[in-house]
C-alpha positions in Angstrom: 17.5 -68.3 -5.3 17.9 -67.8 -1.5 19.4 -64.3 -2.1 16.5 -63.4 -4.4 14.0 -64.5 -1.7 15.8 -62.4 1.0 15.8 -59.3 -1.3 12.1 -59.9 -2.2 11.2 -60.2 1.5 13.1 -57.0 2.3 11.4 -55.3 -0.6 7.9 -56.2 0.8 8.8 -55.2 4.3 10.4 -52.0 3.2 7.3 -51.1 1.2 5.1 -51.8 4.2 7.2 -49.5 6.3 7.1 -46.8 3.6 3.3 -46.9 3.4 2.7 -46.6 7.1 5.0 -43.6 7.5 3.7 -42.0 4.3 0.2 -42.3 5.7 1.1 -39.8 8.4 3.2 -37.2 6.5 1.1 -37.0 3.3 -2.1 -36.2 5.3 -0.5 -33.3 7.2 0.1 -31.3 4.1 -3.6 -31.8 3.0 -5.2 -30.4 6.2 -5.8 -26.8 4.8 -7.3 -28.3 1.6 -9.5 -30.7 3.6 -10.7 -27.9 5.9 -11.8 -25.9 2.9 -13.4 -29.0 1.1 -15.5 -29.9 4.2 -16.0 -26.4 5.5 -14.4 -27.5 8.8 -12.3 -25.8 11.5 -8.7 -26.7 12.1 -9.7 -28.3 15.4 -12.1 -30.6 13.5 -9.9 -31.4 10.6 -6.8 -32.2 12.7 -8.7 -35.4 13.7 -7.8 -36.7 10.2 -4.2 -37.0 11.5 -5.1 -37.8 15.1 -7.4 -40.7 14.3 -4.6 -42.4 12.4 -2.0 -41.9 15.1 -4.3 -42.9 17.9 -5.3 -46.1 16.2 -1.6 -47.0 15.7 -0.6 -46.1 19.3 -3.6 -48.0 20.9 -3.3 -51.2 18.8 0.3 -51.7 17.9 1.1 -54.0 20.8 -2.1 -56.0 20.5 -1.8 -56.7 16.8 1.8 -57.7 17.4 0.7 -60.3 19.9 -2.1 -61.4 17.5 0.5 -62.0 14.8 2.4 -64.3 17.2 -0.8 -66.3 17.6 -2.4 -66.6 14.2 0.8 -66.1 12.1 2.8 -62.9 11.3 2.8 -63.3 7.5 -0.9 -64.0 7.4 -1.7 -61.0 9.6 0.7 -58.7 7.7 -1.2 -59.5 4.4 -4.5 -58.7 6.2 -3.0 -55.4 7.5 -1.8 -54.3 4.1 -5.2 -55.1 2.6 -7.0 -53.2 5.4 -4.6 -50.2 4.8 -5.3 -50.2 1.0 -9.1 -50.6 1.3 -9.2 -47.9 4.0 -7.2 -45.6 1.7 -9.8 -46.1 -1.1 -12.6 -45.4 1.4 -10.8 -42.2 2.5 -10.9 -41.0 -1.1 -14.6 -41.8 -1.4 -15.5 -40.0 1.9 -18.5 -37.7 1.4 -18.1 -36.0 4.9 -15.4 -35.2 7.3 -16.6 -37.8 9.9 -16.5 -40.5 7.3 -13.0 -39.5 6.3 -11.9 -39.6 10.0 -13.5 -43.1 10.4 -11.7 -44.3 7.3 -8.4 -42.8 8.6 -8.9 -44.7 11.9 -9.3 -47.9 9.8 -6.2 -47.0 7.9 -4.4 -46.6 11.2 -5.3 -50.2 12.2 -3.7 -51.4 9.0 -0.7 -49.3 9.6 -0.4 -50.6 13.2 -0.3 -54.1 11.8 2.4 -53.2 9.3 4.5 -51.3 11.8 4.3 -54.1 14.5 5.1 -57.0 12.2 7.7 -55.7 9.7 10.6 -55.8 12.3 9.3 -59.2 13.6 9.4 -60.7 10.1 12.8 -59.3 9.4 14.1 -61.6 12.2 12.7 -64.5 10.2 13.6 -63.5 6.7 17.2 -62.2 7.2 20.3 -64.0 8.7 21.3 -62.7 12.1 24.6 -61.4 10.8 22.7 -59.0 8.4 20.1 -57.8 10.9 21.7 -54.4 11.3 21.7 -53.7 7.6 18.0 -54.8 7.4 17.0 -52.6 10.3 18.9 -49.7 8.7 17.0 -50.2 5.5 13.7 -50.1 7.3 14.8 -46.9 9.0 15.6 -45.5 5.6 12.2 -46.3 4.2 10.5 -44.8 7.2 12.5 -41.6 6.7 11.8 -41.6 3.0 8.1 -41.9 3.7 8.2 -39.0 6.2 10.2 -36.7 3.9 8.4 -37.7 0.7 4.9 -37.1 2.1 4.8 -33.3 2.0 6.3 -33.0 -1.5 4.3 -35.8 -3.0 1.1 -34.7 -1.2 1.4 -31.1 -2.4 2.0 -32.3 -6.0 -1.0 -34.6 -5.9 -3.4 -32.1 -4.4 -2.4 -29.4 -6.8 -2.8 -31.6 -9.9 -5.4 -34.3 -9.0 -7.2 -33.1 -5.9 -7.1 -34.2 -2.2 -8.5 -37.7 -3.0 -5.2 -38.5 -4.7 -3.2 -38.4 -1.5 -5.1 -41.5 -0.4 -5.6 -43.2 -3.7 -1.8 -43.3 -4.2 -1.6 -45.9 -1.5 -3.9 -48.4 -3.3 -1.5 -49.6 -6.1 1.4 -49.5 -3.7 -0.6 -51.6 -1.2 -1.4 -54.2 -4.0 2.3 -54.4 -4.9 3.2 -54.9 -1.2 0.7 -57.7 -0.9 2.1 -59.4 -4.0 5.7 -59.2 -2.8 4.8 -60.3 0.7 2.8 -63.3 -0.5 5.5 -64.3 -2.9 8.7 -63.9 -0.8 7.9 -63.8 3.0 8.4 -67.2 4.7 5.2 -69.0 5.4 3.9 -69.2 9.0 4.8 -72.4 10.8 1.7 -74.5 11.3 1.1 -75.4 15.0 -1.3 -77.7 16.6 -4.4 -75.9 17.9 -3.7 -77.1 21.4 -0.2 -75.6 21.4 -1.4 -72.2 20.4 -1.7 -69.6 23.2 -5.0 -67.8 23.6 -5.6 -64.1 23.0 -5.8 -61.9 26.1 -9.0 -60.0 25.3 -9.3 -58.3 28.7 -5.7 -57.2 28.8 -6.0 -55.9 25.2 -9.1 -53.9 26.1 -7.5 -52.4 29.2 -4.2 -51.6 27.3 -6.1 -50.0 24.4 -8.2 -47.8 26.7 -5.1 -46.8 28.7 -3.1 -45.9 25.7 -6.0 -43.9 24.2 -6.4 -42.0 27.4 -2.6 -41.1 27.5 -2.4 -40.2 23.8 -5.5 -37.9 24.1 -4.1 -36.4 27.3 -0.9 -35.4 25.4 -2.6 -34.2 22.2 -5.9 -32.5 23.1 -5.8 -28.7 23.7 -2.8 -28.1 21.4 -0.3 -27.2 24.2 -2.7 -26.1 26.9 -2.9 -28.8 29.6 -6.4 -28.3 31.1 -8.7 -30.2 33.4 -9.7 -32.7 30.6 -6.0 -33.5 29.9 -5.4 -34.0 33.7 -8.4 -36.3 34.0 -7.3 -38.4 31.0 -3.8 -38.6 32.4 -5.2 -39.9 35.7 -7.3 -42.5 33.8 -4.1 -43.6 32.0 -2.2 -44.0 35.3 -5.0 -46.0 36.8 -5.3 -48.0 33.6 -1.6 -48.9 33.7 -2.0 -50.3 37.2 -5.1 -52.3 36.2 -3.2 -53.6 33.2 -0.3 -54.9 35.3 -2.8 -56.6 37.6 -4.7 -58.2 34.7 -1.4 -59.4 33.1 -0.2 -61.0 36.3 -3.4 -63.0 36.7 -4.0 -63.9 33.0 -3.6 -67.4 31.8 -2.1 -66.3 28.5 -1.1 -62.6 29.0 -0.9 -60.1 26.2 2.5 -59.0 27.5 4.5 -61.3 29.7 5.8 -59.0 32.4 8.7 -61.3 33.1 10.2 -60.2 29.8 11.1 -56.9 31.4 13.5 -58.7 33.6 15.7 -58.8 30.5 17.8 -55.6 31.0 18.6 -55.3 27.3 15.0 -55.4 26.4 13.8 -52.9 29.1 16.7 -50.6 28.3 15.9 -50.7 24.6 12.3 -49.7 25.2 13.2 -46.9 27.6 16.0 -45.5 25.4 13.7 -45.6 22.3 11.1 -43.5 24.1 13.6 -40.9 25.4 15.4 -40.6 22.1 12.2 -40.1 20.0 11.1 -37.5 22.6 14.2 -35.6 21.6 13.7 -36.1 17.9 10.2 -34.6 18.3 11.7 -31.4 19.6 13.3 -30.7 16.2 9.9 -31.1 14.6 8.0 -29.0 17.2 10.4 -26.3 18.0 12.3 -26.0 14.7 9.6 -24.2 12.6 9.0 -21.6 15.4 12.7 -20.9 15.8 13.4 -20.7 12.1 10.4 -18.4 11.5 10.5 -16.3 14.7 14.2 -16.1 15.5 15.9 -16.4 12.1 13.1 -14.7 10.1 13.0 -17.3 7.3 10.1 -17.5 4.9 7.9 -20.5 4.6 9.8 -22.0 1.6 13.1 -21.6 3.4 11.7 -23.2 6.6 10.5 -26.2 4.6 13.9 -26.6 3.0 15.7 -26.5 6.3 13.2 -28.8 8.0 13.6 -31.4 5.1 17.3 -31.7 6.0 16.5 -34.0 8.9 14.5 -36.6 7.0 16.9 -36.4 4.1 19.9 -37.2 6.3 17.9 -40.0 8.0 17.1 -41.5 4.6 20.7 -41.4 3.5 22.2 -42.6 6.7 19.9 -45.6 7.4 21.6 -48.2 5.3 25.2 -47.2 6.2 24.2 -47.1 9.8 22.9 -50.6 9.5 26.2 -51.8 8.1 28.0 -50.1 11.0 25.8 -52.1 13.4 26.7 -55.4 11.7 30.4 -54.4 11.9 30.7 -52.8 15.3 28.0 -54.5 17.2 24.7 -53.2 18.5 25.8 -51.9 21.9 28.8 -49.9 20.5 26.7 -48.5 17.7 23.9 -47.5 20.2 26.4 -45.7 22.3 28.0 -43.9 19.3 24.5 -42.9 18.0 23.6 -41.4 21.4 26.9 -39.6 21.7 26.3 -38.0 18.2 22.8 -36.9 19.3 24.2 -35.5 22.5 26.9 -33.6 20.6 24.3 -32.0 18.3 21.9 -31.2 21.1 24.8 -29.4 23.0 26.0 -27.5 19.9 22.6 -26.2 18.9 21.9 -24.0 22.0 25.5 -22.6 21.8 25.3 -21.4 18.2 24.5 -17.7 18.0 21.5 -16.7 15.8 23.9 -14.7 13.7 25.0 -18.0 12.0 21.5 -18.1 10.5 20.1 -21.3 9.0 23.5 -22.9 8.7 23.9 -22.8 12.5 20.7 -24.8 12.8 21.2 -27.3 9.9 24.7 -28.6 11.0 23.6 -29.6 14.6 20.3 -31.0 13.1 22.3 -33.2 10.7 24.5 -34.5 13.6 21.4 -35.2 15.7 19.6 -37.0 12.8 22.6 -39.1 11.7 23.0 -40.1 15.3 19.4 -41.1 15.6 19.6 -43.2 12.4 22.5 -45.1 13.9 20.8 -45.4 17.3 17.6 -46.7 15.8 19.3 -49.4 13.6 21.4 -50.5 16.6 18.6 -50.5 19.2 16.2 -52.3 17.0 18.8 -54.9 16.2 19.7 -55.3 19.9 16.1 -55.8 21.0 15.0 -58.1 18.2 18.1 -60.3 17.7 17.7 -62.5 20.8 13.9 -62.7 21.1 12.3 -66.1 21.1 10.1 -66.7 18.0 6.7 -66.9 19.9 7.3 -63.4 21.3 8.7 -61.5 18.3 5.4 -59.9 17.3 4.5 -58.5 20.7 8.1 -57.3 21.3 8.2 -55.6 17.9 4.9 -54.0 18.8 6.2 -52.8 22.2 9.2 -51.3 20.4 6.9 -49.4 18.0 4.8 -48.3 20.9 7.9 -46.9 22.7 8.6 -44.8 19.7 5.0 -43.5 19.3 4.8 -42.7 23.0 8.1 -40.8 22.7 6.8 -38.8 19.8 3.5 -38.0 21.5 5.2 -37.1 24.8 7.8 -35.1 23.0 5.2 -33.0 21.2 3.6 -32.0 24.5 6.6 -31.9 26.8 9.1 -30.2 24.5 6.4 -27.8 23.3 5.7 -26.8 27.0 9.5 -26.4 27.7 9.8 -24.2 24.6 6.9 -22.0 25.7 8.3 -21.8 29.2 11.7 -20.8 27.9 10.2 -18.2 25.6 8.4 -16.6 28.6 5.3 -16.0 26.4 1.8 -17.2 26.4 1.7 -16.9 22.6 5.0 -18.0 21.0 3.8 -16.5 17.7 4.0 -13.0 19.3 7.3 -13.5 21.1 10.4 -11.5 20.3 13.2 -13.2 18.4 15.6 -13.3 21.4 12.8 -14.9 23.5 12.2 -17.6 20.9 15.9 -18.3 20.7 16.1 -18.6 24.5 13.2 -21.0 24.4 15.0 -23.1 21.8 18.2 -23.2 23.9 16.3 -24.4 27.0 14.5 -27.0 24.9 17.7 -28.6 23.6 19.4 -28.4 27.0 16.6 -30.5 28.3 17.0 -32.7 25.2 20.7 -33.2 26.0 19.7 -34.2 29.5 17.3 -36.8 28.2 20.1 -38.3 26.0 22.4 -38.4 29.0 19.8 -40.4 30.8 19.5 -42.8 27.8 23.3 -43.2 27.8 23.2 -44.0 31.5 20.4 -46.6 30.9 22.4 -48.2 28.2 25.5 -48.4 30.3 23.7 -49.9 33.3 21.9 -52.5 31.2 25.2 -53.6 29.7 26.7 -54.0 33.2 23.7 -55.9 34.5 23.6 -58.1 31.4 27.3 -59.1 31.9 26.7 -60.0 35.5 23.7 -62.1 34.6 25.6 -64.2 32.0 28.9 -64.3 34.0 29.7 -67.8 35.5 29.0 -68.2 39.2 
């Protein structure tokens, strides 16, 4: 019976992870259809995706902390319900701004699911099986990312754009049923023992993260005065947040937790690595189209190799983590990513798509191993009262890496291509831009390896007997 309960709990958490990742990828493929349906420009309709991502980025830490206070199982059930209701509202939207508002609400539900799934894994699964569980969640996230474009295209072609949102409703109901049945109930605490919710810290953090996310996403690659102003606001906001947290009676984020070298290293490495992963998504299509002259269908097939490998490698990677240990697995994953990032710039364009797919597979498989290992290392030794906020911080580090990578790696690619308009650049210029981008990516992975090594040394010294 216990084994059945663990499987049921993993099924509910896996479905939650699938829904949150599917919410991003399935909407991307519908943007042209939505632009036509609402007679909107691309700049307007892109907010259908941005509203979702901004809500997740701004709230993922806060909802993680809220789960620590009111109960993670209880809040996860609320989050899934919010996601399902918002999906239904998206399908009913009569105007673009109503659709964007519903997508922001959907993003709130997704933030709750992303923040609490890993925290609840720590409670539902024995420590010896944590790596396998984290690998499974990574697999479901990859499946959601890779399934979205295909499923979205099919639904739009046969049932209309509303179907890409309505498909979430029955899946959400199923996730609620599984979570209610199999997830362990929240421990009841006396009211006096419960920590308060840091409203001021939450407000400052949300505004800071929104400013940073907007600074990195507005302008589609052109970093103008508005982006600079927003980045300055984010920097000031970060300073204010630190001050608020130091003086708060019950802080949203206990800054003392960052004295734990394993925890701090896990957050930093996660952000660096997802910055690199974003390079494959941002630069890949331009390189395949402009340098290798592939058509749209071929580009789609090549780009799907990454998510497919991540989906296939997630569970085996988790088992490796259980067998080898989190630190060794993290190092091996980073070395695999470094190998792929070094091979890619060295492969001549004459090798065609094959010369891109092989390094991409190595990078993606390495990332699957790194993600399972890093998540396990961060979440395994966290005290129960802090699991929600730490899980939220881990999710935030990934989101910030993706947002930063889209802006930073796009800028590096444009600089390497020596062109104001990459679409008009010559094939050799695009290939040169790709080489520079992945040389920078290799440098970032080396930094991540150094951080991991230093954190291991510091951790050993801290636990060594005096």
